[in-house]
C-alpha positions, 0 to 999 in steps of 0.5 A: 087831462091826458098825458101830453096836456099835463106835461105841456100845462105844468108851471112851477108855482112859487111857494108864497103862491101855494096854500092848503090843502096839501096832497093828503096822505093817499094822493101823496103816496100816489105821487111818490109811487111815480117818483120810484118809476124814474130811470134807475141804472143798475137798480140802485134806488138812490132816492130818498124823500123826506116829507116835511109838513106841520111844525116840522117845517119851522124846525127846517126853517131853523136848520136853514138859519143855523146854516146861514150863520155857520156860513155867514156869522154876521148875516143881516136880520133880513137874511136870517128872517128869510131863511127862517121863513123859507119853509113856511109858505107851502104846506108841504115840503119833500127834501129829495136826496140821492143816497149816492153809491160811490164804488159801483163799477157801472153807475157813476154818481152823476147817474144816481143824481140824475135819476133822483132829478127824474124822480123829482120831475115825476113828483111835479108832474103827478102832483100837477095831474092831481091839481096841486102846484109844485116848485123846485128849490136848490141853492146854498141850503141844498149843498150845505153840510149842516143841512145835509147832516139834518138828513143824515147824509154823508159827504157823498150824498146829495140834497137834489131839491126841495119840492114845495107842494100845495094848492095854487092860489087863484089867478096864476098865469102861464109862464112863457116857453121857448120853442124846443127847436131853438135848442136842437140840432141834427148831429151828423158828425163831430162839431167844429169849434167856434172860431175866436 
């Protein structure tokens, strides 16, 4: 598959539709090697990749439950079960974090977070090129202080996303995509504000 075909054929695969096998250590290393080729203004290298597999997935699920109960002490049992099982479907999760440098004179935190997002996109595209499916999840767990603490992150650091990886189950259909032209304009000068 050439590069454009790879980019145009990638779809997110929900974790419940991912199964074993996950990428083995050699393939996973290749995938992660693409991540560190993301644009990185100032060569800050903000990305951190925490590989979660095997029994560690259940431990992360318990961290999610603890975080939920800190946010909502009276959370219903169904919500607790959902958090506990969140990491149990896909065989491998990469918790992708930005270790943010707040005092860099030329590279604000947003650029470091964008760089980490670009690393995630490289991971997902590389996984697809190797025949694996992926899914990016964020949500409350990505912003929760208790979850961040489990990965030794400071208040300034960010969990940019949980990347779920595995083998797609058969029968997945392509997701409809919009035409890029719908989101493009040719800018020739300042844009006037819309009349109210």
